[in-house]
N, C-alpha and C positions, 0 to 999 in steps of 0.2 A: 504493499500500499504506499503510494507517494503522499507526501503532504502537499497541501495547497498553500503556495506563498503569495500568489498575486491573483486579484479579482477584478475583472472589468465586466461592466454590464452596458453593451451597447445601447444607446438610447436614453441612459440615465446619467446625470451629472455627479461625478465623484467629487464630493465636497472636500475630503480629507483622506489621506493615506498616512496612518499612524504607524507605530512600531509593530503593532499586531493586527489592528482592526482597519477596515476600509469602510468609509461612510458616504452614501449616496443620498440625494435627494429624491424623495418618491411622493409626488402630489404634496400634501401639507405637512408631511412627516419626514423623518430621517430612517434610512435603512443602515443598520450597523452590521457588517459581516466580519466574523472573527476567521481569520486566517490560522494557518499552522505555524506561522512564524513565531519564533522564540527571542525575547530580549533579555540579556544579562548584562548587568553593570551598564545598563542604559545604551547597549550596543545590540543591534539586531544580528543574530547569528546566522551563518550562512546555510545551516541545515534546519529544515523544518521537523516538527514533531508530529507525525500523522495522527489525526483525530483530535489534536489539541484544541482546535478552534471550535469543535462541537462541544467539548467539555466546557470551555470558557462560557460559550453562549447559553448552554443548558443550565449550568450552575448559576450564573447570573439571573437567568429567567426564574429559577427556583426561588432565589433569595428576594428578588423583586416582588414576587406574589406573596412570600411569606411576610414581607415588611410592607404590605399594601397600606398600612396605616401611615407610613412615612412617605410624604410626596415624592414621586420618583417619575422617570421619564418613560418607562415601560408602557407599550400598548399591547404587543402580542409577539410571540416567537412561533406561533402556530402558522405554517406556510399556507395551509388551506384558507386562512383568513387574510392573507395578504391581497394587495389589488391585483385585478386581473393582467395588469400590464407586466407583472413579475412572473406570470406563470410559466413563461419558456425557460426560466432559470431554476426550475425546481430541484433538479439534480445537484446543482451547485449550492443553492441556498438553504435547502431543507436541513434543519438540525443545527446550523452554524450562523443564523441570523435572526434579528429581531427588528421590528418597527418600533420607533420611540418618537417622543415628542421633541421639538427643536427647542433649544434653550440657548442662553448666553452662558458659556462655561466660565466658572471662576478660574483664574490663574494660578490655582494652588492644588497641592495634594494634601489630604487631611489624614495623617498617620496616627494610629492608636498603636501603643505598644503595651502589651501586658507581661513580657518576659524580656530579660536582658540579653539580646542576641544581635548579631550583624553589626552594623554601623554603631548601634546603641552601646554594644559592649566594648567596641573599640574606644569610644569616647569616654565610656565610664572608666575605662583603665587609667586614662590620662587625667581626667578631671573629677572623677566621682560624681559625674552629673550626665545627663542626656539632654540635648538642645536646650542647655542652661537650666535644666530642672534638677536641682540637688537630690542625690539618692543616698541612702545609708553606706557606711563604710561596710566592707567584707562581703559584698554580694558576689556570687560566683557566676560563671559563664552560663547562660540559659536559665537561670534562676527567675522565679516569678517575682514580679515587682510587688511591692506592698499594695499598690493600686495601679490600674491602668494610667498611662499618661498620654497626653496629646502632643505630638511632634511634628508641625507641620513643615511642608517644603514647597519650594517653587516647582512649577511644572514646566519642563523644557521638552520640546518635540525633538531636539537635536541636543545631543550631549547629556551630561549628568544633571540630575535633579539636585537641588541644593537645600539642605536643612535651613530653616530660618527660626528665630526666636518668635515668642508670642507677640512681642512689641512689633516686630517686622510685619507679622501675619495681620495684626490690627491696622497697621499703616497701608496695607495693600487692600484690604476689604472694608475697611471701616468697623468700629467696635460692634455694632449690632449684628452685621453679617457674620463677623468672626466668631462671636459667641454662639449664634444660632448654629453654624456648621460644626463648631467643636461640639456642642451639646448633641446634635445629630449623630455625629460620629462616635461619641462615647456610647451612647445608647445602642446604636447599631451593633457596636463591637461587643457589648454586654449581652444583648439578646442572641447574637450569632454564637457567642462562646458557650452560652447555655445549651443551645441547640446541638452544637458540635460535641459538647461534652457528653451528651447522652449517646452519642454515636462513637464515642471512643477517640475523638480527636480534639487536640489542643490548638486553638487558634493563637499563636504566639504574638503575632502583629498583623496589621493589615492597613490598607489605604483606601479612603474613599474619595470621590470626586462629586462636586456639586455644580448645579447651574441655576440660572435664574429664568423663570417663565412668568410673565405677567406679575412681576414683583414678588413671586413667590420662589423660595429657595427649595430646589428639589435635587434628589439624588440621581446622578447620571452615571455613564460609562459602564463599568462592571461593578460587580459587588461579591466580596468575599470568595474569590477564585484562587486556584494556585499560582496564577500570575501575580496577584495583588496581595497575597497573604502567605505566612509560614503555617502549615499545617503539620502538626506533630502527632503521631499515634501515641495515645496516652500511656498504653501498656509498655511502651519502650523509652519513654522520657526519663532521663537521668540527669539531675543537676550536675553541673561541672563538664558537661560533654557537649559536643555538637550533635543535637538530636537528629534522628532519622526524620525524614519528612516526606510528605505527599505534595510537594511542590517544586518550583524550579532552584531551590537551594541545592538539589542534588546536582544539577547542572552547574551552578556556581562553584560548587566544591570540586568538581571536575576540572573547570577552567582554571580555578587557583592552582591546581596541582601541576599545570602545564606552564606555569611561570609567565602567562600572558600579562602584558602591561595595561590591559583594560582599555586599550585605544584601537579604533579600527584599523585594519580588517580583523574581525574576530576570527579565531582559529576553528576549523572544522570539528565536529563531535564524532567521536567513534561510534560505529554501529550499534554497540552493545548499549551505549549511553543513550542513544535516540530511542532504542526499543524499551529501555528501563524506565526513560522519562514518560513515554507514552502510557505505560502501565501505571505508574505513579499517579498521573493526573486522572486517569479514569478510575482508580480506586477512591481518590478524593470524591469524585462525583457520586460513585455508588454508595459510599458510606454515608454522605450528607444527605442524599435524596431518597434512598430507598430503605 
């Protein structure tokens, strides 16, 4: 099975091509199509992960439905409900696309961390803080934080996203909007973590994105997927280690082992890494939704 890396729909205007998703204008809505591209360290890798786009799309759709009480952009991911003009592209779109409402995206990523891992762990080792938030002494790698913390970042389509302070976040969005998206993010993380825990998964951290529609802040993009989150099997979690994961951390660890400088072009993935990653993503979907 080959992965899908590029999608074009003749007759439809492609609004944007992101690191993973292609966005098209369809009547009064947007069509988001998840490719099988994989981004690591903010760089698109040369090898796709077969089936990955379907996992991302279906898992996001699951969460959008589950969090229906939180305003979000989701309309439908059921291809049979798509406009007739898209019917010729059923083989390509079915399972990996959704119709959403148009919004004005906020230029930030709303990161919530419940565990000390990744860049947060690196920062903690140097300053005993994460994004300027002081933390207790003596915390170990991958330990659960005393309480989840909100650590926003800028959103860059090219290059690395950059962590910013709460003060910088407020300066970008204004205090009212900043507080609203922070509170939305913390609540979504809490609710998602409870659901995942019942299915044997720890959500170590995640990111959310928001947009504005008719002066209302709504959840957009993806939601609690293996691309945007760290998912750990609870029965294999051990403090002080680099936990086993159902997300792209598996690929990050592989790339780190190659000594890559994290600048384009990214190295190719070994066939066994591609196959294992596809299995990991599918297991995350199955555990969380079935």
